[in-house]
C-alpha positions in Angstrom: 0.0 0.0 0.0 1.3 3.5 -0.8 1.9 6.0 1.9 -0.3 9.0 2.2 0.9 12.2 3.9 -0.8 15.6 4.0 0.8 18.7 5.5 -2.2 20.6 6.9 -0.5 23.9 7.1 0.7 23.7 3.5 -2.8 22.9 2.3 -4.4 25.7 4.4 -1.9 28.1 2.8 -2.7 26.9 -0.7 -6.4 27.2 0.0 -5.9 30.8 1.1 -4.1 31.5 -2.1 -6.8 29.8 -4.2 -9.5 31.9 -2.4 -7.5 35.1 -3.1 -7.1 34.2 -6.8 -10.8 33.4 -7.1 -11.8 36.7 -5.7 -9.3 38.6 -7.9 -10.5 36.7 -11.0 -14.1 37.4 -10.3 -13.4 41.1 -9.8 -11.3 41.2 -13.0 -14.1 39.5 -14.9 -16.7 42.0 -13.6 -14.4 44.9 -14.6 -13.8 43.3 -18.0 -17.5 43.2 -18.7 -17.9 46.8 -17.5 -15.0 47.9 -19.8 -16.5 46.1 -22.8 -19.9 47.7 -22.2 -18.2 51.1 -21.9 -16.3 50.5 -25.2 -19.5 49.9 -27.1 -21.6 52.5 -25.3 -21.5 55.1 -28.1 -22.3 52.6 -30.8 -25.7 52.5 -32.4 -27.7 50.0 -34.2 -28.2 46.3 -34.5 -24.5 45.5 -34.1 -24.3 47.3 -30.8 -27.5 45.4 -29.6 -26.0 42.1 -30.6 -22.6 42.8 -29.0 -24.4 44.0 -25.8 -26.4 40.7 -25.6 -23.2 38.7 -26.3 -21.2 40.5 -23.7 -23.9 40.4 -21.0 -24.7 36.7 -21.5 -22.0 34.5 -23.0 -18.9 36.5 -22.2 -20.2 37.5 -18.7 -21.1 33.9 -17.9 -17.6 32.7 -18.9 -15.4 35.3 -17.3 -17.4 36.4 -14.3 -19.2 33.2 -13.4 -17.8 30.0 -14.9 -14.1 30.5 -14.3 -14.5 31.9 -10.8 -16.9 29.0 -10.2 -14.4 26.4 -11.3 -11.7 27.9 -9.1 -14.2 27.9 -6.2 -15.0 24.2 -7.0 -11.3 23.3 -6.8 -11.1 25.2 -3.4 -14.1 23.2 -2.1 -12.7 19.9 -3.2 -9.3 20.5 -1.7 -10.9 21.8 1.6 -13.2 18.8 1.8 -10.3 16.4 1.4 -8.1 18.3 3.8 -10.9 18.3 6.4 -11.4 14.5 5.9 -7.7 13.9 6.4 -7.8 16.0 9.6 -10.9 14.1 10.9 -9.4 10.7 10.1 -6.1 11.6 11.7 -7.9 12.6 14.9 -10.0 9.4 14.9 -6.9 7.3 14.6 -5.2 9.3 17.4 -8.4 8.8 19.6 -8.5 5.1 18.9 -4.8 4.7 19.9 -5.4 6.7 23.1 -8.4 4.7 24.2 
């Protein structure tokens, strides 16, 4: 059987970094959408309307929702696994001590 080792402090540090990155990415995505809308604000006609719909739906969903959501999903997965390791470690320690 292969060994399994987790360094809790290292994982906690990485989780903090992932959380920071997710927040920055979400903020940058929101700013990007705002900047795109500002860039087309003086346009007129059907092209502007189509661009506005595209920016506010597809582009917004990708840059301000999907990517930050994926980063958050990775955070949640790593945190759940870290927490499970911590719980199991304590259960093993408790069973040895009793």
